[in-house]
DSSP file (Angstrom, degrees, kcal/mol; ACC not computed):
  #  RESIDUE AA STRUCTURE BP1 BP2  ACC     N-H-->O    O-->H-N    N-H-->O    O-->H-N    TCO  KAPPA ALPHA  PHI   PSI    X-CA   Y-CA   Z-CA
    1    1 A M     >        0   0    0      0, 0.0     4,-1.9     0, 0.0     5,-0.2   0.000 360.0 360.0 360.0 -38.9    1.2   -3.5    6.4
    2    2 A G  H  >  +     0   0    0      1,-0.2     4,-2.3     2,-0.2     5,-0.2   0.846 360.0  54.9 -66.1 -35.0    0.5   -1.4    3.4
    3    3 A D  H  > S+     0   0    0      2,-0.2     4,-2.1     1,-0.2    -1,-0.2   0.879 106.8  50.9 -66.6 -37.1    1.9   -4.0    1.0
    4    4 A T  H  > S+     0   0    0      2,-0.2     4,-1.8     1,-0.2    -2,-0.2   0.923 111.8  46.7 -64.9 -44.6   -0.5   -6.6    2.5
    5    5 A L  H  X S+     0   0    0     -4,-1.9     4,-1.4     1,-0.2    -2,-0.2   0.902 112.3  50.3 -64.7 -40.9   -3.5   -4.4    2.0
    6    6 A T  H  < S+     0   0    0     -4,-2.3    -1,-0.2     1,-0.2    -2,-0.2   0.868 110.4  50.7 -64.6 -36.7   -2.4   -3.5   -1.5
    7    7 A G  H  < S+     0   0    0     -4,-2.1     4,-0.4     1,-0.2    -1,-0.2   0.828 113.0  45.0 -70.5 -32.4   -2.0   -7.2   -2.3
    8    8 A L  H  X S+     0   0    0     -4,-1.8     4,-2.4     1,-0.2     5,-0.2   0.671  93.2  82.3 -84.4 -17.9   -5.5   -8.0   -0.9
    9    9 A L  H  X S+     0   0    0     -4,-1.4     4,-2.5     1,-0.2     5,-0.2   0.898  89.7  49.1 -58.0 -46.3   -7.2   -5.1   -2.7
   10   10 A P  H  > S+     0   0    0      0, 0.0     4,-2.2     0, 0.0    -1,-0.2   0.887 111.5  50.5 -62.1 -35.9   -7.6   -6.9   -6.1
   11   11 A I  H  > S+     0   0    0     -4,-0.4     4,-2.2     2,-0.2    -2,-0.2   0.918 111.3  48.1 -66.7 -42.6   -9.0  -10.0   -4.4
   12   12 A L  H  X S+     0   0    0     -4,-2.4     4,-2.4     2,-0.2    -1,-0.2   0.906 111.2  50.4 -63.3 -42.1  -11.5   -7.8   -2.5
   13   13 A I  H  X S+     0   0    0     -4,-2.5     4,-2.4     1,-0.2    -2,-0.2   0.901 110.4  50.0 -63.4 -40.8  -12.5   -6.0   -5.7
   14   14 A M  H  X S+     0   0    0     -4,-2.2     4,-2.6     2,-0.2    -2,-0.2   0.908 110.1  50.7 -64.9 -40.9  -13.0   -9.3   -7.5
   15   15 A F  H  X S+     0   0    0     -4,-2.2     4,-2.1     2,-0.2    -2,-0.2   0.926 111.6  47.1 -62.5 -44.8  -15.2  -10.6   -4.7
   16   16 A V  H  X S+     0   0    0     -4,-2.4     4,-2.0     2,-0.2    -1,-0.2   0.909 112.5  50.1 -63.8 -41.8  -17.4   -7.5   -4.7
   17   17 A A  H  X S+     0   0    0     -4,-2.4     4,-2.1     1,-0.2     5,-0.2   0.915 110.2  49.6 -63.5 -43.1  -17.7   -7.6   -8.5
   18   18 A M  H  X>S+     0   0    0     -4,-2.6     4,-2.9     1,-0.2     5,-1.3   0.881 107.9  55.6 -63.2 -37.0  -18.7  -11.3   -8.4
   19   19 A W  I  <>S+     0   0    0     -4,-2.1     5,-2.9     1,-0.2    -2,-0.2   0.941 113.5  39.4 -59.1 -48.8  -21.3  -10.4   -5.7
   20   20 A F  I  <5S+     0   0    0     -4,-2.0    -1,-0.2     3,-0.2    -2,-0.2   0.780 121.8  42.8 -75.5 -26.4  -23.0   -7.8   -8.0
   21   21 A I  I  <5S+     0   0    0     -4,-2.1    -2,-0.2    -5,-0.2    -3,-0.2   0.874 133.0   6.2 -87.3 -39.7  -22.7   -9.8  -11.2
   22   22 A L  I  X5S+     0   0    0     -4,-2.9     4,-1.4    -5,-0.2    -3,-0.2   0.843 125.6  42.0-112.0 -54.5  -23.6  -13.3  -10.0
   23   23 A I  I  ><S+     0   0    0     -5,-1.3     4,-2.1     1,-0.2     5,-0.2   0.930 110.9  50.1 -72.9 -48.0  -24.9  -13.7   -6.5
   24   24 A R  H  ><S+     0   0    0     -5,-2.9     4,-2.0     1,-0.2    -1,-0.2   0.922 111.7  46.6 -62.3 -47.8  -27.2  -10.7   -6.1
   25   25 A P  H  > S+     0   0    0      0, 0.0     4,-2.4     0, 0.0    -1,-0.2   0.881 111.7  52.8 -62.2 -36.0  -29.2  -11.2   -9.3
   26   26 A A  H  X S+     0   0    0     -4,-1.4     4,-2.3     1,-0.2    -2,-0.2   0.899 108.8  49.6 -65.3 -39.4  -29.6  -14.9   -8.5
   27   27 A Q  H  X S+     0   0    0     -4,-2.1     4,-2.2     2,-0.2    -1,-0.2   0.887 110.4  50.6 -65.5 -38.9  -31.0  -14.0   -5.0
   28   28 A K  H  X S+     0   0    0     -4,-2.0     4,-2.3     2,-0.2    -2,-0.2   0.912 111.0  48.4 -65.0 -42.5  -33.4  -11.5   -6.6
   29   29 A R  H  X S+     0   0    0     -4,-2.4     4,-2.5     2,-0.2    -2,-0.2   0.916 111.8  49.7 -63.1 -43.3  -34.7  -14.1   -9.1
   30   30 A Q  H  X S+     0   0    0     -4,-2.3     4,-2.4     1,-0.2    -2,-0.2   0.899 111.0  49.3 -62.8 -41.4  -35.1  -16.7   -6.3
   31   31 A K  H  X S+     0   0    0     -4,-2.2     4,-2.2     2,-0.2    -1,-0.2   0.910 112.0  48.3 -64.9 -42.4  -37.0  -14.2   -4.2
   32   32 A A  H  X S+     0   0    0     -4,-2.3     4,-2.3     2,-0.2    -2,-0.2   0.898 112.4  49.0 -65.2 -40.5  -39.3  -13.3   -7.1
   33   33 A T  H  X S+     0   0    0     -4,-2.5     4,-2.5     2,-0.2    -2,-0.2   0.917 111.2  49.3 -65.0 -44.0  -40.0  -17.0   -7.9
   34   34 A T  H  X S+     0   0    0     -4,-2.4     4,-1.8     1,-0.2    -2,-0.2   0.906 112.1  48.4 -62.1 -42.0  -40.8  -17.8   -4.3
   35   35 A Q  H  X S+     0   0    0     -4,-2.2     4,-1.2     2,-0.2    -1,-0.2   0.903 111.2  50.4 -66.1 -40.6  -43.2  -14.8   -4.1
   36   36 A M  H  < S+     0   0    0     -4,-2.3     3,-0.4     1,-0.2    -2,-0.2   0.917 111.1  48.9 -62.1 -44.0  -44.9  -15.9   -7.3
   37   37 A Q  H >< S+     0   0    0     -4,-2.5     3,-0.7     1,-0.2    -1,-0.2   0.831 111.5  49.0 -67.8 -31.9  -45.3  -19.5   -6.1
   38   38 A S  H 3< S+     0   0    0     -4,-1.8    -1,-0.2     1,-0.2    -2,-0.2   0.700 109.1  53.2 -81.0 -17.7  -46.8  -18.3   -2.8
   39   39 A S  T 3< S+     0   0    0     -4,-1.2    -1,-0.2    -3,-0.4    -2,-0.2   0.230  77.5 132.4-101.5  14.8  -49.3  -16.0   -4.5
   40   40 A L    <   -     0   0    0     -3,-0.7     2,-0.3    -4,-0.1    -3,-0.0  -0.334  33.7-174.9 -62.2 145.8  -50.8  -18.6   -6.8
   41   41 A K    >   -     0   0    0     17,-0.0     3,-1.9    15,-0.0    15,-0.2  -0.952  34.7 -77.1-140.9 162.9  -54.5  -18.6   -6.9
   42   42 A R  T 3  S+     0   0    0     -2,-0.3    15,-0.2     1,-0.2     3,-0.1  -0.316 115.2  28.5 -60.6 135.9  -57.3  -20.7   -8.5
   43   43 A G  T 3  S+     0   0    0     13,-2.7    -1,-0.2     1,-0.3     2,-0.1   0.244  83.0 137.2  96.4 -12.0  -57.7  -19.9  -12.2
   44   44 A D    <   -     0   0    0     -3,-1.9    12,-2.8    11,-0.1     2,-0.5  -0.456  53.1-132.5 -66.7 136.7  -54.1  -18.8  -12.9
   45   45 A R  E     +A   55   0A   0     40,-0.5    40,-3.2    10,-0.2     2,-0.3  -0.828  37.8 178.6 -89.4 126.9  -52.7  -20.1  -16.1
   46   46 A V  E     -AB  54  84A   0      8,-2.6     8,-2.1    -2,-0.5     2,-0.4  -0.831  29.6-145.0-130.4 162.8  -49.2  -21.5  -15.3
   47   47 A V  E     -AB  53  83A   0     36,-2.4    35,-2.0    -2,-0.3    36,-1.8  -1.000  23.3-138.7-125.9 129.5  -46.3  -23.2  -16.9
   48   48 A T  E >   - B   0  81A   0      4,-2.3     3,-1.6    -2,-0.4    33,-0.3  -0.305  30.1-103.9 -79.5 170.1  -44.3  -25.8  -14.9
   49   49 A I  T 3  S+     0   0    0     31,-2.7    32,-0.1     1,-0.3    -1,-0.1   0.697 124.1  57.7 -68.1 -16.4  -40.5  -26.0  -15.0
   50   50 A G  T 3  S-     0   0    0     30,-0.3    -1,-0.3     2,-0.1    31,-0.1   0.497 123.6-104.5 -88.6  -5.6  -41.0  -29.1  -17.3
   51   51 A G    <   +     0   0    0     -3,-1.6     2,-0.4     1,-0.3    -2,-0.1   0.528  69.0 147.5  98.0   7.1  -43.0  -27.0  -19.8
   52   52 A L        -     0   0    0     16,-0.0    -4,-2.3     1,-0.0     2,-0.4  -0.646  35.0-150.0 -80.8 128.4  -46.5  -28.3  -19.0
   53   53 A H  E     +A   47   0A   0     -2,-0.4     2,-0.3    -6,-0.2    -6,-0.2  -0.791  34.9 127.4 -97.9 139.5  -49.2  -25.6  -19.5
   54   54 A G  E     -A   46   0A   0     -8,-2.1    -8,-2.6    -2,-0.4     2,-0.4  -0.966  51.6 -95.2-170.0-175.6  -52.3  -25.7  -17.4
   55   55 A E  E     -AC  45  67A   0     12,-2.1    12,-3.1    -2,-0.3     2,-0.3  -0.965  37.9-113.7-122.5 135.8  -54.7  -23.9  -15.2
   56   56 A V  E     + C   0  66A   0    -12,-2.8   -13,-2.7    -2,-0.4    10,-0.2  -0.497  36.8 168.8 -69.9 125.4  -54.6  -24.0  -11.4
   57   57 A E  E     +     0   0A   0      8,-3.2     2,-0.3     1,-0.4     9,-0.2   0.791  64.8   5.7-102.8 -42.6  -57.7  -25.7   -9.9
   58   58 A A  E     - C   0  65A   0      7,-1.3     7,-2.9   -17,-0.1     2,-0.4  -0.989  58.4-151.7-145.1 151.2  -56.7  -26.2   -6.3
   59   59 A I  E     + C   0  64A   0     -2,-0.3     5,-0.2     5,-0.2     2,-0.2  -0.991  15.6 177.5-127.3 127.6  -53.9  -25.1   -4.0
   60   60 A E        -     0   0    0      3,-2.9    18,-0.0    -2,-0.4    -2,-0.0  -0.495  50.6 -79.1-112.4-172.7  -52.8  -27.1   -1.0
   61   61 A D  S    S-     0   0    0      1,-0.2     3,-0.0    -2,-0.2    -1,-0.0   0.949 122.1  -0.6 -56.5 -55.1  -50.0  -26.4    1.5
   62   62 A T  S    S+     0   0    0     16,-0.0    16,-2.3    15,-0.0    17,-0.3   0.418 125.3  64.9-117.8  -0.9  -47.1  -27.7   -0.7
   63   63 A T  E     - D   0  77A   0     14,-0.3    -3,-2.9    15,-0.1     2,-0.4  -0.847  56.5-154.5-126.6 161.3  -48.9  -28.9   -3.8
   64   64 A V  E     -CD  59  76A   0     12,-3.2    12,-3.0    -2,-0.3     2,-0.5  -0.999  13.0-142.1-132.9 133.8  -51.0  -27.4   -6.7
   65   65 A V  E     -CD  58  75A   0     -7,-2.9    -8,-3.2    -2,-0.4    -7,-1.3  -0.872  22.5-166.0 -97.6 126.0  -53.6  -29.3   -8.8
   66   66 A I  E     -CD  56  74A   0      8,-3.5     8,-2.9    -2,-0.5     2,-0.5  -0.917  13.0-141.9-116.1 137.1  -53.4  -28.2  -12.4
   67   67 A I  E     +CD  55  73A   0    -12,-3.1   -12,-2.1    -2,-0.4     2,-0.4  -0.858  24.0 176.6 -96.3 128.1  -56.1  -28.9  -15.1
   68   68 A V  E  >  + D   0  72A   0      4,-3.1     4,-1.8    -2,-0.5     3,-0.4  -0.967  62.7  12.2-126.3 147.0  -54.7  -29.8  -18.5
   69   69 A D  T  4 S-     0   0    0     -2,-0.4     2,-1.7     1,-0.2    -1,-0.1   0.852 121.5 -71.4  59.1  38.3  -56.7  -30.7  -21.6
   70   70 A G  T  4 S+     0   0    0      1,-0.2    -1,-0.2    -3,-0.1    -3,-0.0  -0.221 127.4  20.3  81.7 -50.5  -60.1  -29.7  -20.1
   71   71 A N  T  4 S+     0   0    0     -2,-1.7     2,-0.6    -3,-0.4    -1,-0.2   0.406  88.3 108.4-137.4   2.5  -60.5  -32.5  -17.6
   72   72 A T  E  <  -D   68   0A   0     -4,-1.8    -4,-3.1     2,-0.0     2,-0.5  -0.754  51.0-159.2 -86.7 123.5  -57.1  -34.1  -16.8
   73   73 A R  E     -D   67   0A   0     -2,-0.6     2,-0.4    -6,-0.2    -6,-0.2  -0.889   9.9-176.2-107.6 130.7  -56.0  -33.1  -13.3
   74   74 A L  E     -D   66   0A   0     -8,-2.9    -8,-3.5    -2,-0.5     2,-0.5  -0.971  17.1-140.5-125.7 140.7  -52.3  -33.3  -12.3
   75   75 A K  E     +D   65   0A   0     -2,-0.4     2,-0.3   -10,-0.2   -10,-0.2  -0.885  26.2 174.0-105.0 127.7  -50.8  -32.7   -8.9
   76   76 A F  E     -D   64   0A   0    -12,-3.0   -12,-3.2    -2,-0.5     2,-0.2  -0.895  35.8-105.0-127.0 155.7  -47.4  -30.8   -8.7
   77   77 A E  E >   -D   63   0A   0     -2,-0.3     3,-1.7   -14,-0.2     4,-0.3  -0.511  35.7-117.5 -69.9 149.8  -45.3  -29.4   -6.0
   78   78 A R  G >  S+     0   0    0    -16,-2.3     3,-1.8     1,-0.3    -1,-0.1   0.866 114.7  62.5 -58.0 -35.8  -45.4  -25.6   -5.7
   79   79 A Q  G 3  S+     0   0    0    -17,-0.3    -1,-0.3     1,-0.3   -16,-0.1   0.662  91.8  67.3 -66.0 -14.2  -41.7  -25.5   -6.6
   80   80 A A  G <  S+     0   0    0     -3,-1.7   -31,-2.7   -32,-0.1     2,-0.6   0.575  75.1  99.6 -82.5  -8.8  -42.5  -27.1   -9.9
   81   81 A I  E <   -B   48   0A   0     -3,-1.8   -33,-0.3    -4,-0.3     3,-0.1  -0.692  49.8-178.5 -80.7 118.2  -44.4  -24.0  -11.1
   82   82 A G  E     -     0   0A   0    -35,-2.0     2,-0.3    -2,-0.6   -34,-0.2   0.864  57.6 -18.4 -87.2 -39.1  -42.1  -22.0  -13.3
   83   83 A R  E     -B   47   0A   0    -36,-1.8   -36,-2.4   -47,-0.1     2,-0.5  -0.989  54.9-116.9-163.3 160.9  -44.2  -19.0  -14.2
   84   84 A V  E     -B   46   0A   0     -2,-0.3     2,-0.5   -38,-0.2   -38,-0.3  -0.903  33.0-128.9-103.4 132.5  -47.7  -17.5  -14.4
   85   85 A I        -     0   0    0    -40,-3.2   -40,-0.5    -2,-0.5     2,-0.4  -0.715  25.1-171.9 -85.1 123.9  -48.9  -16.6  -17.8
   86   86 A T              0   0    0     -2,-0.5   -42,-0.0     1,-0.1   -40,-0.0  -0.955 360.0 360.0-114.8 135.3  -50.3  -13.1  -18.1
   87   87 A E              0   0    0     -2,-0.4    -1,-0.1     0, 0.0    -2,-0.0   0.408 360.0 360.0-116.5 360.0  -52.1  -12.0  -21.2
């Protein structure tokens, strides 16, 4: 029984290390992104995941209307907002 536990110990240690190195930080980033997307408000300057810069004009349930170039309005899914620009 002790040999089996000793043989599984390195695998368990590798799993725990992978959890702290890869999975946990990815979950934290996803949670922060989801919270940022849900707290968007009118007037926020944002960058989409495609690199488009604009200002939030309106927010609907699952979409956001962004103004670019003064008067051009584009509608995006909330998940397409990559970050909010803070100055």
